[in-house]
MARKOLLUM-523760 format. One line per field, with one value per residue (C-alpha): chain; x, y, z; residue number from 1. Coordinates in steps of 0.2 Angstrom, whole numbers, plus 2048, in hexadecimal, padded with zeros to 3 digits. Layout:
<sites>
chain = (A  ...)
east = (X  ...)
north = (Y  ...)
up = (Z  ...)
n = (NUM  ...)
</sites>
This chain:
<sites>
chain = (A  A  A  A  A  A  A  A  A  A  A  A  A  A  A  A  A  A  A  A  A  A  A  A  A  A  A  A  A  A  A  A  A  A  A  A  A  A  A  A  A  A  A  A  A  A  A  A  A  A  A  A  A  A  A  A  A  A  A  A  A  A  A  A  A  A  A  A  A  A  A  A  A  A  A  A  A  A  A  A  A  A  A  A  A  A  A  A  A  A  A  A  A  A  A  A  A  A  A  A  A  A  A  A  A  A  A  A  A  A  A  A  A  A  A  A  A  A  A  A  A  A  A  A  A  A  A  A  A  A  A  A  A  A  A  A  A  A  A  A  A  A  A  A  A  A  A  A  A  A  A  A  A  A  A  A  A  A  A  A  A  A  A  A  A  A  A  A  A  A  A  A  A  A  A  A  A  A  A  A  A  A  A  A  A  A  A  A  A  A  A  A  A  A  A  A  A  A  A  A  A  A  A  A  A  A  A  A  A  A  A  A  A  A  A  A  A  A  A  A  A  A  A  A  A  A  A  A  A  A  A  A  A  A  A  A  A  A  A  A  A  A  A  A  A  A  A  A  A  A  A  A  A  A  A  A  A  A  A  A  A  A  A  A  A  A  A  A  A  A  A  A  A  A)
east = (CE6  CD7  CC7  CBC  CAA  CA3  CAA  CA1  C91  C93  C95  C87  C7B  C81  C7E  C6C  C68  C6E  C63  C54  C57  C58  C48  C3F  C43  C3A  C28  C26  C2E  C20  C17  C24  C25  C26  C18  C14  C20  C27  C18  C1A  C0C  C03  C09  BFD  C07  C00  C0A  C07  BFD  BEF  BDC  BCE  BCE  BC1  BB3  BAD  BBE  BB9  BCB  BCB  BCE  BC8  BBA  BB7  BAB  BAB  BA0  B94  B8E  B96  BA8  BB1  BC4  BCD  BD3  BDF  BE7  BF9  BFA  C06  C0F  C16  C22  C1A  C0B  C03  BF8  BFB  BED  BEE  BE1  BE1  BD6  BD5  BE2  BEF  BF5  BEF  BEE  BF5  BF2  BFB  BF1  BFD  BF9  C05  C0C  C10  C1C  C14  C23  C2A  C1A  C1A  C2A  C26  C16  C09  BFA  BEA  BDE  BDD  BCF  BC5  BC1  BB6  BC0  BC2  BB5  BBB  BAE  B9F  BA6  BAC  BBB  BBE  BD0  BD9  BE0  BEB  BEE  BFC  BFF  C0F  C16  C05  BFD  BF3  BFA  BEF  BF4  BE6  BE8  BD9  BD3  BCC  BDB  BEE  BEA  BF1  BEF  BF9  BF1  BF9  BED  BEE  BE5  BDA  BD7  BCA  BBB  BBC  BBF  BC6  BBA  BC4  BBF  BB2  BB8  BAC  BA4  B93  B86  B7C  B6D  B5D  B53  B42  B3A  B3D  B44  B43  B54  B55  B62  B71  B79  B69  B70  B82  B7B  B6D  B77  B79  B66  B62  B71  B6D  B5A  B61  B6A  B59  B52  B52  B4E  B3E  B34  B31  B43  B4B  B5E  B69  B79  B88  B97  BA8  BB5  BC8  BD2  BD0  BBD  BBC  BB0  BBB  BAE  B9C  B90  B7F  B71  B62  B51  B54  B63  B68  B73  B84  B7D  B8E  B96  B87  B85  B98  B99  B8B  B93  BA5  BA7  B9E  BAA  BA6  BAE  BBF  BBE  BAB  B9F  B8C  B7D  B6D  B5E  B57  B46  B3D  B2B  B2A)
north = (75B  758  757  747  74D  73D  741  752  749  73D  74C  755  747  744  756  756  746  74F  75E  753  74A  75A  761  750  753  764  765  777  784  782  772  764  750  752  75F  771  77E  778  76D  75B  750  749  756  75C  76C  77C  78C  79C  7AA  7A0  7A4  799  796  7A1  795  7A0  79F  78E  788  77A  768  76B  75F  755  748  741  733  73F  751  757  751  760  763  772  77D  78B  799  79E  7B1  7B9  7C1  7B2  7B1  7B5  7BC  7AB  7A4  795  789  77A  76C  763  753  74B  758  752  75B  753  75F  770  77C  78B  798  7A3  7B2  7AC  79C  78C  780  76F  767  75E  755  74D  746  740  736  730  73C  737  742  753  75F  76F  772  77F  789  798  7A6  7B7  7C5  7BA  7B1  79F  79D  78E  787  779  76C  75D  751  745  737  73D  731  72B  73D  745  756  761  770  77C  78B  797  79C  7AD  7B3  7B1  7A6  794  788  779  76D  75E  752  742  733  731  721  71F  72A  737  738  746  74A  74E  75C  758  75A  764  758  75B  74F  743  744  747  756  753  762  770  781  792  79B  7AD  7BA  7C0  7AF  7A5  79F  79C  78F  788  778  774  778  766  765  776  771  761  76C  772  761  760  772  777  77F  78C  790  79F  7A1  7AF  7A8  7B3  7AD  7B3  7AB  7AC  7B1  7A0  7A1  794  795  79E  7A4  7A4  7AA  7A3  7AD  7A3  7A8  798  78D  781  773  773  77F  786  775  76F  77E  780  76E  770  77F  77B  774  782  78E  7A1  7B2  7B4  7BF  7C1  7C2  7C0  7B9  7AE  7AB  799  796  786  786  773)
up = (E2D  E24  E2E  E2D  E28  E2F  E40  E40  E3B  E4A  E56  E4E  E50  E63  E66  E5E  E69  E78  E74  E71  E82  E8B  E83  E87  E9A  E9A  E96  E99  EA4  EB1  EAD  EAD  EAF  EC2  EC5  EC2  EC8  ED9  EDD  ED9  ED3  EE1  EEE  EFB  EFC  EF4  EEE  EF6  EEF  EE7  EE4  EDD  ECA  EC2  EBD  EAF  EA7  E9F  E9C  E90  E97  EA9  EA9  EBA  EBF  ED1  ED8  EDE  EDA  EEA  EE5  EDF  EDB  EE3  ED4  ED7  ECE  ED3  ED4  EC7  EBF  EB5  EA7  E95  E9E  EA0  EAE  EB9  EBF  ECA  ECF  EDF  EE2  EF3  EF8  EEC  EDC  ECC  EBE  EB8  EAA  EA2  E99  E8E  E83  E76  E6E  E77  E6E  E6E  E64  E73  E77  E66  E6B  E7D  E7A  E6D  E67  E6F  E65  E5C  E57  E5A  E6D  E75  E82  E8C  E8F  E89  E8D  E8C  E7C  E7C  E72  E66  E64  E5C  E68  E68  E77  E7A  E87  E90  E9E  EA3  EA3  E96  E8F  E84  E7A  E75  E69  E68  E57  E5E  E68  E6B  E7A  E7B  E89  E8F  E9B  EA3  EAC  EB5  EB0  EBF  EC9  ED7  EDA  ECD  EBA  EAF  EA2  E92  E86  E79  E68  E5E  E51  E4B  E53  E4A  E56  E4E  E53  E5B  E54  E47  E4B  E43  E3F  E3B  E3B  E30  E30  E2C  E1B  E22  E30  E26  E21  E34  E38  E3D  E49  E50  E53  E5C  E68  E6F  E71  E84  E88  E8E  E80  E79  E78  E6F  E6E  E66  E60  E5C  E52  E4D  E41  E3F  E30  E29  E29  E37  E46  E54  E61  E66  E73  E76  E7F  E82  E8B  E96  E9A  E8C  E92  E89  E7D  E78  E75  E6B  E60  E5D  E58  E4C  E43  E45  E33  E2B  E23  E22  E1C  E25  E35  E33  E41  E41  E4B  E49  E53  E55  E5C  E60  E65  E69)
n = (1  2  3  4  5  6  7  8  9  10  11  12  13  14  15  16  17  18  19  20  21  22  23  24  25  26  27  28  29  30  31  32  33  34  35  36  37  38  39  40  41  42  43  44  45  46  47  48  49  50  51  52  53  54  55  56  57  58  59  60  61  62  63  64  65  66  67  68  69  70  71  72  73  74  75  76  77  78  79  80  81  82  83  84  85  86  87  88  89  90  91  92  93  94  95  96  97  98  99  100  101  102  103  104  105  106  107  108  109  110  111  112  113  114  115  116  117  118  119  120  121  122  123  124  125  126  127  128  129  130  131  132  133  134  135  136  137  138  139  140  141  142  143  144  145  146  147  148  149  150  151  152  153  154  155  156  157  158  159  160  161  162  163  164  165  166  167  168  169  170  171  172  173  174  175  176  177  178  179  180  181  182  183  184  185  186  187  188  189  190  191  192  193  194  195  196  197  198  199  200  201  202  203  204  205  206  207  208  209  210  211  212  213  214  215  216  217  218  219  220  221  222  223  224  225  226  227  228  229  230  231  232  233  234  235  236  237  238  239  240  241  242  243  244  245  246  247  248  249  250  251  252  253  254  255  256  257  258  259  260  261  262  263  264  265  266  267  268  269  270  271  272  273  274)
</sites>
């Protein structure tokens, strides 16, 4: 008996739709619709073997703002080892689980999130601290079931991060990552720039000068830069002789669109007397 090709086509479509439906139910092996691991969103229970999230790690998309400066979240890391060598993090606010992060030294497939919700934004975002350097990665965020899910891929290493965060209501707000876009803010004074990358960063001199507007002067900062195999800014380190508010974010935004030689490194010094 001759088989009907249309019958097999219908079966194939049905199987494909079933697979899509199954995929849509599982956001990640650890982060999922109902929560993170065995903890459901909103639960007051905490897993065993946890320690405080290292603040110096600077995970992407961890911004928090309460009504007062005293309002702080409870951020935890769950002791491993975990599958794929990844690290797991949880955030509790007012005792309830609201957010979770996976940091993995390898790829995280974001295809399923494109199917589950509309894209909110995408762009370069400053991320984790690695031996004193801040890594820059490419991020995309989706609205998935009333939560925001962000996938961040480092340009400087193999690390990728998945963040699932609640849309907060009440007394706190979740500060979303700042996409690195050169500021149009005007500088209030001129700066001297020197070093081996002087010519490289010259097109961004006005934006760099503006990064020092609100700092007590005189101010001198050494900026170290590293680029990826595509010649994109991938990491930076800023050493100032005094504190510079959000120096890394401002300087990275000023330079992020300037290409350089692939896999190159270098530094420059910026000095403002007034």
